[in-house]
TORKOL-4160 file (C-alpha; in steps of 0.2 Angstrom, whole numbers, padded with zeros to 4 digits, m for minus):
438
<pt num="1" X="0147" Y="0496" Z="0847"/>
<pt num="2" X="0166" Y="0497" Z="0844"/>
<pt num="3" X="0168" Y="0480" Z="0851"/>
<pt num="4" X="0155" Y="0473" Z="0840"/>
<pt num="5" X="0163" Y="0481" Z="0825"/>
<pt num="6" X="0180" Y="0473" Z="0830"/>
<pt num="7" X="0173" Y="0456" Z="0832"/>
<pt num="8" X="0164" Y="0457" Z="0815"/>
<pt num="9" X="0179" Y="0463" Z="0806"/>
<pt num="10" X="0189" Y="0449" Z="0814"/>
<pt num="11" X="0177" Y="0436" Z="0807"/>
<pt num="12" X="0177" Y="0444" Z="0790"/>
<pt num="13" X="0196" Y="0445" Z="0791"/>
<pt num="14" X="0199" Y="0427" Z="0796"/>
<pt num="15" X="0187" Y="0420" Z="0783"/>
<pt num="16" X="0195" Y="0429" Z="0768"/>
<pt num="17" X="0214" Y="0430" Z="0772"/>
<pt num="18" X="0226" Y="0416" Z="0773"/>
<pt num="19" X="0238" Y="0420" Z="0787"/>
<pt num="20" X="0257" Y="0416" Z="0784"/>
<pt num="21" X="0267" Y="0412" Z="0799"/>
<pt num="22" X="0280" Y="0426" Z="0798"/>
<pt num="23" X="0266" Y="0439" Z="0793"/>
<pt num="24" X="0252" Y="0439" Z="0806"/>
<pt num="25" X="0238" Y="0449" Z="0799"/>
<pt num="26" X="0227" Y="0446" Z="0814"/>
<pt num="27" X="0240" Y="0454" Z="0825"/>
<pt num="28" X="0241" Y="0468" Z="0813"/>
<pt num="29" X="0223" Y="0471" Z="0813"/>
<pt num="30" X="0221" Y="0471" Z="0832"/>
<pt num="31" X="0236" Y="0483" Z="0834"/>
<pt num="32" X="0228" Y="0495" Z="0821"/>
<pt num="33" X="0211" Y="0495" Z="0830"/>
<pt num="34" X="0221" Y="0499" Z="0846"/>
<pt num="35" X="0229" Y="0513" Z="0838"/>
<pt num="36" X="0212" Y="0519" Z="0831"/>
<pt num="37" X="0204" Y="0519" Z="0848"/>
<pt num="38" X="0219" Y="0526" Z="0858"/>
<pt num="39" X="0220" Y="0541" Z="0846"/>
<pt num="40" X="0201" Y="0545" Z="0846"/>
<pt num="41" X="0198" Y="0538" Z="0828"/>
<pt num="42" X="0180" Y="0544" Z="0828"/>
<pt num="43" X="0188" Y="0562" Z="0828"/>
<pt num="44" X="0200" Y="0559" Z="0814"/>
<pt num="45" X="0199" Y="0569" Z="0798"/>
<pt num="46" X="0199" Y="0553" Z="0788"/>
<pt num="47" X="0192" Y="0539" Z="0798"/>
<pt num="48" X="0194" Y="0520" Z="0796"/>
<pt num="49" X="0178" Y="0510" Z="0794"/>
<pt num="50" X="0182" Y="0495" Z="0805"/>
<pt num="51" X="0169" Y="0484" Z="0796"/>
<pt num="52" X="0179" Y="0485" Z="0780"/>
<pt num="53" X="0195" Y="0475" Z="0776"/>
<pt num="54" X="0212" Y="0482" Z="0780"/>
<pt num="55" X="0215" Y="0487" Z="0762"/>
<pt num="56" X="0201" Y="0499" Z="0763"/>
<pt num="57" X="0208" Y="0509" Z="0777"/>
<pt num="58" X="0217" Y="0525" Z="0772"/>
<pt num="59" X="0235" Y="0528" Z="0775"/>
<pt num="60" X="0241" Y="0510" Z="0774"/>
<pt num="61" X="0252" Y="0500" Z="0762"/>
<pt num="62" X="0255" Y="0481" Z="0763"/>
<pt num="63" X="0268" Y="0468" Z="0760"/>
<pt num="64" X="0266" Y="0455" Z="0746"/>
<pt num="65" X="0259" Y="0443" Z="0760"/>
<pt num="66" X="0246" Y="0456" Z="0765"/>
<pt num="67" X="0254" Y="0463" Z="0781"/>
<pt num="68" X="0256" Y="0481" Z="0785"/>
<pt num="69" X="0271" Y="0489" Z="0778"/>
<pt num="70" X="0268" Y="0508" Z="0781"/>
<pt num="71" X="0256" Y="0519" Z="0791"/>
<pt num="72" X="0254" Y="0537" Z="0785"/>
<pt num="73" X="0242" Y="0547" Z="0796"/>
<pt num="74" X="0250" Y="0564" Z="0794"/>
<pt num="75" X="0239" Y="0579" Z="0798"/>
<pt num="76" X="0224" Y="0568" Z="0802"/>
<pt num="77" X="0218" Y="0575" Z="0819"/>
<pt num="78" X="0225" Y="0561" Z="0830"/>
<pt num="79" X="0224" Y="0565" Z="0848"/>
<pt num="80" X="0227" Y="0555" Z="0864"/>
<pt num="81" X="0243" Y="0544" Z="0866"/>
<pt num="82" X="0251" Y="0531" Z="0856"/>
<pt num="83" X="0248" Y="0513" Z="0861"/>
<pt num="84" X="0262" Y="0499" Z="0860"/>
<pt num="85" X="0261" Y="0494" Z="0842"/>
<pt num="86" X="0264" Y="0476" Z="0837"/>
<pt num="87" X="0267" Y="0477" Z="0818"/>
<pt num="88" X="0281" Y="0465" Z="0814"/>
<pt num="89" X="0283" Y="0470" Z="0795"/>
<pt num="90" X="0280" Y="0489" Z="0798"/>
<pt num="91" X="0294" Y="0499" Z="0790"/>
<pt num="92" X="0288" Y="0517" Z="0791"/>
<pt num="93" X="0276" Y="0525" Z="0804"/>
<pt num="94" X="0271" Y="0543" Z="0800"/>
<pt num="95" X="0259" Y="0553" Z="0812"/>
<pt num="96" X="0267" Y="0570" Z="0811"/>
<pt num="97" X="0257" Y="0586" Z="0813"/>
<pt num="98" X="0243" Y="0579" Z="0824"/>
<pt num="99" X="0239" Y="0583" Z="0843"/>
<pt num="100" X="0247" Y="0567" Z="0850"/>
<pt num="101" X="0252" Y="0568" Z="0869"/>
<pt num="102" X="0259" Y="0557" Z="0882"/>
<pt num="103" X="0276" Y="0548" Z="0883"/>
<pt num="104" X="0283" Y="0541" Z="0867"/>
<pt num="105" X="0283" Y="0522" Z="0868"/>
<pt num="106" X="0299" Y="0512" Z="0864"/>
<pt num="107" X="0291" Y="0503" Z="0849"/>
<pt num="108" X="0300" Y="0487" Z="0854"/>
<pt num="109" X="0287" Y="0477" Z="0843"/>
<pt num="110" X="0292" Y="0486" Z="0827"/>
<pt num="111" X="0308" Y="0477" Z="0823"/>
<pt num="112" X="0307" Y="0481" Z="0805"/>
<pt num="113" X="0305" Y="0499" Z="0807"/>
<pt num="114" X="0316" Y="0511" Z="0797"/>
<pt num="115" X="0307" Y="0528" Z="0797"/>
<pt num="116" X="0298" Y="0536" Z="0812"/>
<pt num="117" X="0290" Y="0553" Z="0809"/>
<pt num="118" X="0282" Y="0560" Z="0824"/>
<pt num="119" X="0286" Y="0579" Z="0823"/>
<pt num="120" X="0274" Y="0593" Z="0827"/>
<pt num="121" X="0264" Y="0584" Z="0841"/>
<pt num="122" X="0264" Y="0587" Z="0859"/>
<pt num="123" X="0274" Y="0572" Z="0866"/>
<pt num="124" X="0282" Y="0574" Z="0883"/>
<pt num="125" X="0294" Y="0565" Z="0894"/>
<pt num="126" X="0311" Y="0557" Z="0889"/>
<pt num="127" X="0317" Y="0551" Z="0872"/>
<pt num="128" X="0316" Y="0532" Z="0871"/>
<pt num="129" X="0332" Y="0522" Z="0868"/>
<pt num="130" X="0325" Y="0513" Z="0853"/>
<pt num="131" X="0338" Y="0499" Z="0858"/>
<pt num="132" X="0329" Y="0485" Z="0849"/>
<pt num="133" X="0326" Y="0495" Z="0832"/>
<pt num="134" X="0342" Y="0491" Z="0824"/>
<pt num="135" X="0335" Y="0495" Z="0806"/>
<pt num="136" X="0330" Y="0513" Z="0811"/>
<pt num="137" X="0336" Y="0525" Z="0798"/>
<pt num="138" X="0326" Y="0541" Z="0802"/>
<pt num="139" X="0320" Y="0547" Z="0819"/>
<pt num="140" X="0311" Y="0564" Z="0816"/>
<pt num="141" X="0304" Y="0571" Z="0832"/>
<pt num="142" X="0306" Y="0590" Z="0831"/>
<pt num="143" X="0293" Y="0602" Z="0838"/>
<pt num="144" X="0287" Y="0592" Z="0853"/>
<pt num="145" X="0289" Y="0595" Z="0872"/>
<pt num="146" X="0301" Y="0581" Z="0875"/>
<pt num="147" X="0313" Y="0583" Z="0891"/>
<pt num="148" X="0328" Y="0574" Z="0898"/>
<pt num="149" X="0344" Y="0570" Z="0888"/>
<pt num="150" X="0348" Y="0564" Z="0871"/>
<pt num="151" X="0353" Y="0546" Z="0872"/>
<pt num="152" X="0369" Y="0541" Z="0864"/>
<pt num="153" X="0361" Y="0529" Z="0852"/>
<pt num="154" X="0367" Y="0513" Z="0846"/>
<pt num="155" X="0358" Y="0512" Z="0830"/>
<pt num="156" X="0370" Y="0506" Z="0816"/>
<pt num="157" X="0359" Y="0511" Z="0801"/>
<pt num="158" X="0353" Y="0528" Z="0808"/>
<pt num="159" X="0354" Y="0541" Z="0794"/>
<pt num="160" X="0344" Y="0556" Z="0801"/>
<pt num="161" X="0340" Y="0561" Z="0818"/>
<pt num="162" X="0330" Y="0577" Z="0822"/>
<pt num="163" X="0325" Y="0583" Z="0840"/>
<pt num="164" X="0324" Y="0601" Z="0836"/>
<pt num="165" X="0312" Y="0613" Z="0846"/>
<pt num="166" X="0310" Y="0603" Z="0862"/>
<pt num="167" X="0315" Y="0605" Z="0880"/>
<pt num="168" X="0330" Y="0593" Z="0880"/>
<pt num="169" X="0345" Y="0596" Z="0892"/>
<pt num="170" X="0362" Y="0589" Z="0895"/>
<pt num="171" X="0376" Y="0587" Z="0882"/>
<pt num="172" X="0375" Y="0585" Z="0863"/>
<pt num="173" X="0380" Y="0567" Z="0861"/>
<pt num="174" X="0393" Y="0561" Z="0848"/>
<pt num="175" X="0382" Y="0547" Z="0842"/>
<pt num="176" X="0398" Y="0537" Z="0840"/>
<pt num="177" X="0388" Y="0521" Z="0836"/>
<pt num="178" X="0378" Y="0528" Z="0822"/>
<pt num="179" X="0392" Y="0528" Z="0808"/>
<pt num="180" X="0379" Y="0530" Z="0794"/>
<pt num="181" X="0373" Y="0547" Z="0801"/>
<pt num="182" X="0369" Y="0560" Z="0787"/>
<pt num="183" X="0359" Y="0573" Z="0796"/>
<pt num="184" X="0360" Y="0578" Z="0815"/>
<pt num="185" X="0348" Y="0592" Z="0820"/>
<pt num="186" X="0346" Y="0596" Z="0839"/>
<pt num="187" X="0343" Y="0615" Z="0838"/>
<pt num="188" X="0331" Y="0625" Z="0849"/>
<pt num="189" X="0333" Y="0615" Z="0865"/>
<pt num="190" X="0343" Y="0618" Z="0882"/>
<pt num="191" X="0359" Y="0608" Z="0877"/>
<pt num="192" X="0375" Y="0612" Z="0886"/>
<pt num="193" X="0393" Y="0608" Z="0885"/>
<pt num="194" X="0404" Y="0607" Z="0869"/>
<pt num="195" X="0399" Y="0602" Z="0851"/>
<pt num="196" X="0406" Y="0584" Z="0849"/>
<pt num="197" X="0419" Y="0581" Z="0835"/>
<pt num="198" X="0409" Y="0570" Z="0823"/>
<pt num="199" X="0424" Y="0564" Z="0813"/>
<pt num="200" X="0418" Y="0546" Z="0812"/>
<pt num="201" X="0403" Y="0550" Z="0801"/>
<pt num="202" X="0409" Y="0551" Z="0782"/>
<pt num="203" X="0392" Y="0554" Z="0776"/>
<pt num="204" X="0387" Y="0568" Z="0787"/>
<pt num="205" X="0382" Y="0583" Z="0777"/>
<pt num="206" X="0371" Y="0593" Z="0790"/>
<pt num="207" X="0374" Y="0598" Z="0808"/>
<pt num="208" X="0362" Y="0611" Z="0816"/>
<pt num="209" X="0363" Y="0615" Z="0834"/>
<pt num="210" X="0358" Y="0633" Z="0835"/>
<pt num="211" X="0348" Y="0641" Z="0849"/>
<pt num="212" X="0355" Y="0631" Z="0863"/>
<pt num="213" X="0368" Y="0635" Z="0877"/>
<pt num="214" X="0383" Y="0626" Z="0870"/>
<pt num="215" X="0400" Y="0631" Z="0875"/>
<pt num="216" X="0418" Y="0628" Z="0870"/>
<pt num="217" X="0425" Y="0630" Z="0852"/>
<pt num="218" X="0419" Y="0624" Z="0835"/>
<pt num="219" X="0428" Y="0608" Z="0831"/>
<pt num="220" X="0438" Y="0607" Z="0815"/>
<pt num="221" X="0428" Y="0592" Z="0809"/>
<pt num="222" X="0442" Y="0584" Z="0801"/>
<pt num="223" X="0436" Y="0569" Z="0791"/>
<pt num="224" X="0419" Y="0575" Z="0786"/>
<pt num="225" X="0421" Y="0576" Z="0767"/>
<pt num="226" X="0402" Y="0579" Z="0764"/>
<pt num="227" X="0398" Y="0592" Z="0776"/>
<pt num="228" X="0388" Y="0606" Z="0768"/>
<pt num="229" X="0377" Y="0614" Z="0782"/>
<pt num="230" X="0384" Y="0619" Z="0799"/>
<pt num="231" X="0372" Y="0631" Z="0809"/>
<pt num="232" X="0377" Y="0634" Z="0827"/>
<pt num="233" X="0371" Y="0652" Z="0830"/>
<pt num="234" X="0364" Y="0659" Z="0847"/>
<pt num="235" X="0375" Y="0648" Z="0858"/>
<pt num="236" X="0389" Y="0653" Z="0870"/>
<pt num="237" X="0403" Y="0646" Z="0859"/>
<pt num="238" X="0421" Y="0654" Z="0860"/>
<pt num="239" X="0438" Y="0651" Z="0852"/>
<pt num="240" X="0441" Y="0655" Z="0834"/>
<pt num="241" X="0433" Y="0651" Z="0817"/>
<pt num="242" X="0438" Y="0634" Z="0809"/>
<pt num="243" X="0450" Y="0635" Z="0794"/>
<pt num="244" X="0442" Y="0631" Z="0777"/>
<pt num="245" X="0455" Y="0618" Z="0774"/>
<pt num="246" X="0444" Y="0606" Z="0784"/>
<pt num="247" X="0428" Y="0613" Z="0776"/>
<pt num="248" X="0431" Y="0610" Z="0757"/>
<pt num="249" X="0412" Y="0605" Z="0754"/>
<pt num="250" X="0404" Y="0618" Z="0766"/>
<pt num="251" X="0391" Y="0629" Z="0758"/>
<pt num="252" X="0381" Y="0636" Z="0773"/>
<pt num="253" X="0390" Y="0642" Z="0789"/>
<pt num="254" X="0381" Y="0652" Z="0803"/>
<pt num="255" X="0388" Y="0655" Z="0820"/>
<pt num="256" X="0379" Y="0672" Z="0823"/>
<pt num="257" X="0377" Y="0677" Z="0842"/>
<pt num="258" X="0392" Y="0668" Z="0850"/>
<pt num="259" X="0408" Y="0674" Z="0858"/>
<pt num="260" X="0420" Y="0669" Z="0843"/>
<pt num="261" X="0436" Y="0678" Z="0843"/>
<pt num="262" X="0451" Y="0680" Z="0831"/>
<pt num="263" X="0451" Y="0684" Z="0812"/>
<pt num="264" X="0440" Y="0678" Z="0798"/>
<pt num="265" X="0449" Y="0664" Z="0789"/>
<pt num="266" X="0457" Y="0664" Z="0772"/>
<pt num="267" X="0446" Y="0656" Z="0758"/>
<pt num="268" X="0455" Y="0642" Z="0748"/>
<pt num="269" X="0451" Y="0641" Z="0730"/>
<pt num="270" X="0443" Y="0624" Z="0732"/>
<pt num="271" X="0430" Y="0630" Z="0745"/>
<pt num="272" X="0411" Y="0630" Z="0740"/>
<pt num="273" X="0405" Y="0642" Z="0752"/>
<pt num="274" X="0389" Y="0651" Z="0747"/>
<pt num="275" X="0382" Y="0659" Z="0763"/>
<pt num="276" X="0394" Y="0663" Z="0778"/>
<pt num="277" X="0387" Y="0673" Z="0793"/>
<pt num="278" X="0397" Y="0678" Z="0809"/>
<pt num="279" X="0387" Y="0693" Z="0815"/>
<pt num="280" X="0387" Y="0697" Z="0834"/>
<pt num="281" X="0404" Y="0690" Z="0839"/>
<pt num="282" X="0421" Y="0697" Z="0845"/>
<pt num="283" X="0430" Y="0695" Z="0828"/>
<pt num="284" X="0444" Y="0707" Z="0823"/>
<pt num="285" X="0457" Y="0710" Z="0809"/>
<pt num="286" X="0454" Y="0715" Z="0791"/>
<pt num="287" X="0442" Y="0707" Z="0779"/>
<pt num="288" X="0449" Y="0694" Z="0766"/>
<pt num="289" X="0444" Y="0697" Z="0748"/>
<pt num="290" X="0432" Y="0682" Z="0747"/>
<pt num="291" X="0419" Y="0690" Z="0758"/>
<pt num="292" X="0414" Y="0701" Z="0743"/>
<pt num="293" X="0410" Y="0685" Z="0732"/>
<pt num="294" X="0397" Y="0676" Z="0743"/>
<pt num="295" X="0382" Y="0680" Z="0754"/>
<pt num="296" X="0392" Y="0687" Z="0769"/>
<pt num="297" X="0387" Y="0695" Z="0785"/>
<pt num="298" X="0398" Y="0701" Z="0800"/>
<pt num="299" X="0388" Y="0715" Z="0808"/>
<pt num="300" X="0390" Y="0718" Z="0827"/>
<pt num="301" X="0408" Y="0714" Z="0827"/>
<pt num="302" X="0415" Y="0731" Z="0834"/>
<pt num="303" X="0433" Y="0727" Z="0831"/>
<pt num="304" X="0431" Y="0724" Z="0813"/>
<pt num="305" X="0433" Y="0738" Z="0801"/>
<pt num="306" X="0417" Y="0749" Z="0801"/>
<pt num="307" X="0411" Y="0738" Z="0815"/>
<pt num="308" X="0407" Y="0723" Z="0804"/>
<pt num="309" X="0399" Y="0732" Z="0790"/>
<pt num="310" X="0409" Y="0725" Z="0776"/>
<pt num="311" X="0401" Y="0733" Z="0761"/>
<pt num="312" X="0412" Y="0748" Z="0762"/>
<pt num="313" X="0427" Y="0736" Z="0759"/>
<pt num="314" X="0418" Y="0729" Z="0744"/>
<pt num="315" X="0416" Y="0746" Z="0738"/>
<pt num="316" X="0435" Y="0748" Z="0738"/>
<pt num="317" X="0437" Y="0758" Z="0754"/>
<pt num="318" X="0453" Y="0756" Z="0763"/>
<pt num="319" X="0452" Y="0746" Z="0778"/>
<pt num="320" X="0467" Y="0754" Z="0786"/>
<pt num="321" X="0460" Y="0769" Z="0796"/>
<pt num="322" X="0442" Y="0763" Z="0795"/>
<pt num="323" X="0432" Y="0766" Z="0811"/>
<pt num="324" X="0430" Y="0752" Z="0824"/>
<pt num="325" X="0428" Y="0750" Z="0843"/>
<pt num="326" X="0441" Y="0741" Z="0853"/>
<pt num="327" X="0428" Y="0739" Z="0868"/>
<pt num="328" X="0438" Y="0749" Z="0880"/>
<pt num="329" X="0426" Y="0762" Z="0887"/>
<pt num="330" X="0430" Y="0781" Z="0886"/>
<pt num="331" X="0447" Y="0779" Z="0877"/>
<pt num="332" X="0442" Y="0789" Z="0862"/>
<pt num="333" X="0440" Y="0786" Z="0844"/>
<pt num="334" X="0446" Y="0770" Z="0837"/>
<pt num="335" X="0452" Y="0765" Z="0820"/>
<pt num="336" X="0460" Y="0750" Z="0811"/>
<pt num="337" X="0479" Y="0752" Z="0812"/>
<pt num="338" X="0492" Y="0746" Z="0799"/>
<pt num="339" X="0492" Y="0729" Z="0807"/>
<pt num="340" X="0474" Y="0727" Z="0804"/>
<pt num="341" X="0470" Y="0729" Z="0823"/>
<pt num="342" X="0458" Y="0740" Z="0831"/>
<pt num="343" X="0466" Y="0753" Z="0842"/>
<pt num="344" X="0463" Y="0770" Z="0850"/>
<pt num="345" X="0464" Y="0783" Z="0836"/>
<pt num="346" X="0467" Y="0798" Z="0846"/>
<pt num="347" X="0480" Y="0790" Z="0858"/>
<pt num="348" X="0489" Y="0784" Z="0842"/>
<pt num="349" X="0488" Y="0801" Z="0833"/>
<pt num="350" X="0505" Y="0808" Z="0830"/>
<pt num="351" X="0507" Y="0826" Z="0835"/>
<pt num="352" X="0515" Y="0837" Z="0822"/>
<pt num="353" X="0526" Y="0851" Z="0827"/>
<pt num="354" X="0533" Y="0856" Z="0810"/>
<pt num="355" X="0532" Y="0874" Z="0817"/>
<pt num="356" X="0538" Y="0873" Z="0835"/>
<pt num="357" X="0535" Y="0891" Z="0837"/>
<pt num="358" X="0516" Y="0888" Z="0836"/>
<pt num="359" X="0509" Y="0886" Z="0854"/>
<pt num="360" X="0492" Y="0880" Z="0859"/>
<pt num="361" X="0487" Y="0884" Z="0877"/>
<pt num="362" X="0480" Y="0882" Z="0890"/>
<pt num="363" X="0479" Y="0863" Z="0889"/>
<pt num="364" X="0469" Y="0857" Z="0898"/>
<pt num="365" X="0457" Y="0870" Z="0892"/>
<pt num="366" X="0442" Y="0878" Z="0901"/>
<pt num="367" X="0434" Y="0887" Z="0886"/>
<pt num="368" X="0446" Y="0900" Z="0878"/>
<pt num="369" X="0459" Y="0893" Z="0867"/>
<pt num="370" X="0474" Y="0904" Z="0864"/>
<pt num="371" X="0487" Y="0901" Z="0849"/>
<pt num="372" X="0503" Y="0910" Z="0850"/>
<pt num="373" X="0510" Y="0910" Z="0832"/>
<pt num="374" X="0527" Y="0915" Z="0837"/>
<pt num="375" X="0538" Y="0918" Z="0821"/>
<pt num="376" X="0525" Y="0910" Z="0809"/>
<pt num="377" X="0522" Y="0922" Z="0795"/>
<pt num="378" X="0507" Y="0914" Z="0788"/>
<pt num="379" X="0493" Y="0927" Z="0788"/>
<pt num="380" X="0479" Y="0915" Z="0782"/>
<pt num="381" X="0478" Y="0900" Z="0793"/>
<pt num="382" X="0463" Y="0887" Z="0795"/>
<pt num="383" X="0460" Y="0880" Z="0813"/>
<pt num="384" X="0449" Y="0864" Z="0814"/>
<pt num="385" X="0445" Y="0854" Z="0830"/>
<pt num="386" X="0439" Y="0836" Z="0829"/>
<pt num="387" X="0431" Y="0825" Z="0842"/>
<pt num="388" X="0434" Y="0807" Z="0846"/>
<pt num="389" X="0422" Y="0801" Z="0833"/>
<pt num="390" X="0431" Y="0810" Z="0820"/>
<pt num="391" X="0418" Y="0824" Z="0818"/>
<pt num="392" X="0423" Y="0842" Z="0815"/>
<pt num="393" X="0416" Y="0852" Z="0829"/>
<pt num="394" X="0424" Y="0868" Z="0827"/>
<pt num="395" X="0432" Y="0877" Z="0812"/>
<pt num="396" X="0438" Y="0895" Z="0809"/>
<pt num="397" X="0451" Y="0905" Z="0800"/>
<pt num="398" X="0464" Y="0917" Z="0805"/>
<pt num="399" X="0467" Y="0931" Z="0793"/>
<pt num="400" X="0477" Y="0944" Z="0803"/>
<pt num="401" X="0495" Y="0945" Z="0809"/>
<pt num="402" X="0492" Y="0945" Z="0827"/>
<pt num="403" X="0505" Y="0936" Z="0837"/>
<pt num="404" X="0491" Y="0928" Z="0849"/>
<pt num="405" X="0474" Y="0924" Z="0843"/>
<pt num="406" X="0459" Y="0919" Z="0855"/>
<pt num="407" X="0446" Y="0907" Z="0851"/>
<pt num="408" X="0430" Y="0904" Z="0861"/>
<pt num="409" X="0427" Y="0885" Z="0862"/>
<pt num="410" X="0416" Y="0885" Z="0878"/>
<pt num="411" X="0403" Y="0876" Z="0868"/>
<pt num="412" X="0413" Y="0860" Z="0867"/>
<pt num="413" X="0409" Y="0846" Z="0878"/>
<pt num="414" X="0422" Y="0840" Z="0890"/>
<pt num="415" X="0433" Y="0827" Z="0882"/>
<pt num="416" X="0449" Y="0824" Z="0871"/>
<pt num="417" X="0450" Y="0833" Z="0854"/>
<pt num="418" X="0463" Y="0835" Z="0840"/>
<pt num="419" X="0467" Y="0853" Z="0834"/>
<pt num="420" X="0473" Y="0855" Z="0816"/>
<pt num="421" X="0482" Y="0870" Z="0810"/>
<pt num="422" X="0484" Y="0872" Z="0791"/>
<pt num="423" X="0487" Y="0884" Z="0777"/>
<pt num="424" X="0483" Y="0881" Z="0759"/>
<pt num="425" X="0479" Y="0863" Z="0763"/>
<pt num="426" X="0496" Y="0860" Z="0771"/>
<pt num="427" X="0496" Y="0854" Z="0789"/>
<pt num="428" X="0507" Y="0865" Z="0800"/>
<pt num="429" X="0502" Y="0859" Z="0817"/>
<pt num="430" X="0492" Y="0845" Z="0825"/>
<pt num="431" X="0489" Y="0844" Z="0844"/>
<pt num="432" X="0479" Y="0834" Z="0856"/>
<pt num="433" X="0468" Y="0846" Z="0867"/>
<pt num="434" X="0459" Y="0841" Z="0883"/>
<pt num="435" X="0443" Y="0852" Z="0886"/>
<pt num="436" X="0436" Y="0853" Z="0904"/>
<pt num="437" X="0423" Y="0867" Z="0904"/>
<pt num="438" X="0416" Y="0872" Z="0920"/>
């Protein structure tokens, strides 16, 4: 029945249309019928009536000469595989959000093609080279099942390339022969190696390569005057954060979940940053003031003040002395020092022996702390003991004039502590104490 319909359509078509040499409607019609049958047209949501003229088929537009200019079959329940199309004047082909399978054709017969939208299908196999499609401006192939590597395309008019959410491997190519590139998105694949320095693309405003296995440092991207979006989170990147001098137009930056080290860069006045996220890295040093003026997040950076929770800083808390974790196991409580570095707080505690006659013993201690007051004539004295986290775990007062006072500290866990002795809020003595209870 389908063959009869095609022959009938061909007779109707040839009797009513004048064919111009450079615009072969007969070829167009046969190619579209091939598309219809190869993708199970009888199951499409909106079907074509092959007995009607081309102009009655949904999703098509035409040139002035009557040849097919665009095909839009988005979300139309196409299945099966795409045939090799021969549509000489076609500029845009859109079959996204269907159930198409098989290997992508190279579309060598679509020499006028500028836009190719095939995202959210089930294509497999490698990415085509598209070597004959020099007019291509957009290749949108995200959310398929493509494998292999990304070709280093030679497409001088390419503006947007997206292959996000596939199973692609190998490096992230520089696409050096695509000078007009504006958007490059290759996230959620299995790409390895460094992020290329894409400095030869003055119109590039978006780079997203998150959820891969990329390594190396983030390029400085000198020469990208329009870059607004850079998202590289959940990779294996290292090195330091790029300086803002090379990102004056940047608005969105996200490198969460990498191994970035060093400090958060200073923020020049000409920067346009709106959202800046650097959680779950290995950053250190103090916060610059600008982090309180934008959408900023730096959690899970243990060497930063408060472990990366910056809101305390924005509430005017002093960063010097803020808790942190230098990553060295069992070396005690850490805090930000005067150089904005995270160091062992207990090992850095200065012992005060303003009254040399006050003696704490034994040290190491096994459950009973004795304090010899010597010639100290203070009757009322407070004794406080702090653990490595800065928590007060023992507090008492002496209100008699005994020369030696005994304190039961057998309830303390083994570890290093700081003992403070004071009177009327004036510190008299500070001493590190190692507790080893049997």
